[in-house]
VOTIKE-771255 format. One record per residue (C-alpha): residue in three letters; y, z, x. Coordinates in steps of 0.02 Angstrom, whole numbers, plus 50000, padded with zeros to 5 digits. Each point is the difference from the previous one (the first is absolute). Layout:
<sites>
AlaYZX/...
</sites>
This chain:
<sites>
Unk538115647655783/Unk498684987450054/Unk500314981449981/Unk498744998349859/Unk500655015249907/Unk501754992750006/Unk499444986349880/Unk499455012749869/Unk500925001549835/Unk499245016949959/Unk501215010449898/Unk501104984849961/Unk500464993649827/Unk500024981150000/Unk500724989349859/Unk499464981749996/Unk500884987349890/Unk499064984649943/Unk498415010450020/Unk499004991649862/Unk499304986150110/Unk500054991150168/Unk500885007950148/Unk500635014849899/Unk498315004949929/Unk499164998050169/Unk501265010250100/Unk500085013449866/Unk498155002950027/Unk500275000050189/Unk501345013449980/Unk498805010649898/Unk498644998250132/Unk501285005450130/Unk500235016249905/Unk501504996749887/Unk500225004249818/Unk500444983049927/Unk501144995049857/Unk499514982849936/Unk501464991249917/Unk500084983249911/Unk500264992349829/Unk498144997649962/Unk499445017849965/Unk498214995149957/Unk499784992150171/Unk500765015350084/Unk498735011049912/Unk498614989850081/Unk500755002250174/Unk500255018649967/Unk498195001749946/Unk499424991550160/Unk501025012250104/Unk499375014949903/Unk498194994050015/Unk500235001350190/Unk500665017849984/Unk501854995750010/Unk501465004949889/Unk500954986649904/Unk501244999249858/Unk500354984049902/Unk501784997749935/Unk500774985349910/Unk501454992850098/Unk501154985049981/Unk501014998450160/Unk501354990149908/Unk500405015149890/Unk500915015150076/Unk499395011949863/Unk498214994550029/Unk500155003250188/Unk500755017349973/Unk498645004249874/Unk498634994950122/Unk500715011250135/Unk500195014149874/Unk498154998349956/Unk499524999750184/Unk500995015850034/Unk499275009049849/Unk498244996250058/Unk500125001150190/Unk501775003650062/Unk501374989650083/Unk499334983250059/Unk499894998950192/Unk499544981850021/Unk500414984649896/Unk499124983450015/Unk501234988149916/Unk498784986149958/Unk500404993949823/Unk500474981750000/Unk499824983049918/Unk499784982950075/Unk500094982549927/Unk500404983850087/Unk501404989349930/Unk501034986250079/Unk501815004650036/Unk500664986849880/Unk498945006649856/Unk500205018850012/Unk500865006649845/Unk501285014050001/Unk498725010849909/Unk498624996850129/Unk501205003650143/Unk500575016549925/Unk498225005149956/Unk499464997550181/Unk501435010550068/Unk499865013049862/Unk498225004350052/Unk499854995150183/Unk501675006550064/Unk500885010549868/Unk498385009049961/Unk499695004250183/Unk501775006950017/Unk499865009849838/Unk498365008650046/Unk500575003350178/Unk501645007649941/Unk499185011649874/Unk498695005350128/Unk501325003150134/Unk501155009749882/Unk498595011849955/Unk499435002250180/Unk501775003650058/Unk500315012349859/Unk498395009150044/Unk500414999950186/Unk498334991650031/Unk499614986350127/Unk499174984249938/Unk499484982250029/Unk500384984549897/Unk498964984550037/Unk500634984049918/Unk498894984849980/Unk501054985150055/Unk499204983450046/Unk499824987650139/Unk501054989049885/Unk501415012550019/Unk500034995650185/Unk499584981649990/Unk500204988049854/Unk498804989249901/Unk500284985349883/Unk500115004449817/Unk500335018550024/Unk501885001550027/Unk500175014249873/Unk498505009450071/Unk500564997450181/Unk501755006049961/Unk499395015649909/Unk498775004750137/Unk501324996950135/Unk501045012349901/Unk498585012750011/Unk499994998050190/Unk501865003550016/Unk499965013649868/Unk498635008950098/Unk501034999550159/Unk501595005749913/Unk499125014549913/Unk499195005050164/Unk501725001750076/Unk500745010049857/Unk498525011349963/Unk499535004950179/Unk501165015149990/Unk498935006449855/Unk498394997550102/Unk499464986049883/Unk499244985150088/Unk500074982549924/Unk498954985750065/Unk499284983749934/Unk498394990350011/Unk500144981049992/Unk498294993249950/Unk499534982050021/Unk498714992249885/Unk498795012449923/Unk498894995549854/Unk500515009549843/Unk500004997149812/Unk501664990750014/Unk499334986450115/Unk498104999849994/Unk499894983949899/Unk501004990550131/Unk499095007150150/Unk498314996749920/Unk500474981649987/Unk499674987050134/Unk501884997250015/Unk500325018550026/Unk498655001850132/Unk500644984850092/Unk501765007149997/Unk499435016350079/Unk499074991050139/Unk501584990050038/Unk501365013249977/Unk499235015950070/Unk499595000650187/Unk498485011149965/Unk499444986949873/Unk499535012649866/Unk500705011249865/Unk500355018250036/Unk498785013149936/Unk500725014849905/Unk499225012350122/Unk501094992250136/Unk501525007949916/Unk499265017550010/Unk500505003450180/Unk501824994549982/Unk500175009949839/Unk499265016050071/Unk501064998350157/Unk501624999149901/Unk499515012749868/Unk499335013550116/Unk500605010650146/Unk499274986750115/Unk501604990249967/Unk501165015050003/Unk501274991450116/Unk499964983449908/Unk501364995449876/Unk500764983149962/Unk498464990950065/Unk499284984549917/Unk498164997250041/Unk499404982249977/Unk498154999149952/Unk499804981349983/Unk498674993050115/Unk501344994150121/Unk500894988949874/Unk501745005750049/Unk499714994050178/Unk499154984049947/Unk500564984250085/Unk501304988949918/
</sites>
């Protein structure tokens, strides 16, 4: 297999959570262009239909399924629908997440649990269901979890988010260890600051732009296309000997000077 062919997802079935916008929607379309049949999963079905239509307009195959990662029955139903349409899912992009800044002294019990319910429990739930089905089918697979630079380094006002994403990092490593015997690889991507619907108001502001210039060594936001290479590496046969890795894609922020 040539180096370029190794990055192909032809013949693969890829399920993407949080696929209705941002990183999920973008990488779902990348997976389709790489040859995969794509299952788009999120709570906003009308937005998923738009992403599916965009994939289909380019000649790809896509299925939109409603999914709430905090609900086991919803996760199982989404995988059932994927299998009915395409077969057992080969690759999961565990991307669904929420983010809201709150000072540590003001976070309510409800806000803390909501953060963990989606950003950590949801990642575990989807990964477990995917791995169970792959193992039962005797099929190799790849699970790619979206962690965060804030799971490796902390920021003021995000203790709940940092803790949940740090959990994703360790969960990915632990699952990689346990699932290797089933030929299921588990890795994580830790993005830095990328402009999405969740943060565009802040990064459009003068304060947000000044923060990026000061905090990020490359002095700019990441572009969604700059996540394509890391994702394809971990999802495809190009990364066949990689498991338990955490790839930081953050403009050098993790190595920024103190």
